[in-house]
N, C-alpha and C positions, 0 to 999 in steps of 0.2 A: 503493498501499499503504500502509496508517494505521500510525501510531508503535503500537509495541506498549508504551511508555511511556503514552500513551494514554487516560484513560477514558471522558471525556467531554467536551461543551463547555456554557460557563455562558451563560445569556442570560438578562439582567432577572432578575438573581440565582434561577435555577429551571435545574437540569441539564437539560440536550437528551442522553436517552439512557439507557442502564441506568449503574446507577451501581454496578458489581465492588466497590470496596472505598473507603475513606475516600482521602483523596488531597490533593492540593494544588494552586491554579488559578496562572495567570498570569493578573497581573492587567490586562495588556497584551491580549491575545489571548482572554482566557476560556475557553481548552484546560485541561481536569484533568488531573491526571498521578498515577501511583502513587506513596506514599511514597517517602523516598530519590531523590528527585530533586529536584535544590535550585535549577535552573535550566532557562527555557524556550527547548529546542532551536531553538525557532524564531526567538524576538524577543531570547534575551540574555539579558530580565529575570527578578530574583531570584523565584522562587513563593513565595506565600503560603498560610495554610490556609485561610482566609475573606477574601472580597471584603468590601472595606469599603461600608457602607451606601450606598446611591447617594443623594445630595441635589440638591434642588433649586437652582437658581442662585438667586445671591442678589440681581439683579435682571432685571427684566423689564420690556420693551417695554410700554409704557401706550399709546403713541401716537404715531403719525407725522404729522407735517404740512407741506405747504408753506406755510401762512399765516402770518407772524410773528405776525397779530394775534391768531388762535388761539394760538398759542402763549403769548402775555403774559396771555391769557384761561386758558387753563388753567392755566396757573403761579399766580395770581393763587388761583385756586379750590383749588390743592392745599394753598400757603402758610394760607389761612383753615382748610384745615381738617387742617394741622399731618402734611402728606405726604411725609417726603424723599423726594426727585429728584434726578436728574443731568439734562442738558439737553447734549444731544448734535446739532450742527446746522452746516451748511457746504455748499460745495460740492460736496465730493468724497466725501460719506459711500461711496457703493460702494469706495473702497479699504480704510476698516475692514472692509468686510464678507469681502473676497475678497484672502488678500494675493496670488493669483498674477493680479489682474486686470492689465489695462495698464494703464502710465501713461494720466492724461489728459489731452488736448491743447489743451481748451478743460473751460472749467467745466461740472458739472452743474448743473439746476435747484437750489435752495434747497430745504434738506430740515432739519426740526426733529424727532428723535426726544426723546421724555423716557420716562424709565428710574424704575421705583420697586421698591423692597426687595419681594420679594415676601406679608412678612406684613403689608404696608399695602394689598392688591388690593379689599379690599374697603371700605375706607376712602376708596380713590383713586377705586371705581364711582361711589361716592355723589358725591366731589366732581366729577368731570366729567358725571356725569347735570345736574348745575346750569349747566355750562359749553357756551353756543350750539352748536348743530351746524357743522363746516366749512363747508358750503354757502351758511350763513347768513352766515358772517363774508365772504365774498366770495374765498373759495379762487381762487387767480392761474388766471386761463386760461393755458392751454399752448400758446406760440407758438414758430414756427421760428426767429424772428429774435430775435438776444442785444438785451435794453434797453442804451440812451445809458447808461453809465456816466460818472460825473465823473470829469475827469482830475483827477488831485491833483500837484500841485507837490514834488518831491523832499524841499526843506527841511522839509516837514510831515511828512516821514514818519521822519525823524531822530531827535525827542525826540519823541512824542506825549504822555507825562507831565511836566510843568513842576515840579523840585522847589519846595516851599514855603519 
């Protein structure tokens, strides 16, 4: 049975269903209620008269690569075009994507992501058009065997930056 206080559902800024009278909206579940209701009975959130405008994400992924060489060239082109960027790189990026992901038992393949502000998309597209394609940069081949890693002396890790 539908809650008698419920008027309609709001999706993507548009009301779904018939609007019987002006009402208030839950910003979380987007259900619309008759005036006089202050809190959403399902979410416990204060109701608002109008939903805030949905905004574009501030940053979007420009490119993801497994080639450090490709990343370096791409960043050079972005620098020359004066496109601001954020680099996210490592061997555990899946942990950033999904908070419920299980802990890693071994590192994943290295991967780098370049994020840019949405307002610089056109300038960034021009900049990366000048960068060689990943395939020509010798994208590392996928192998099942991990690369042999250099053994580091623990003393080298204690203070990697020497004071001046």
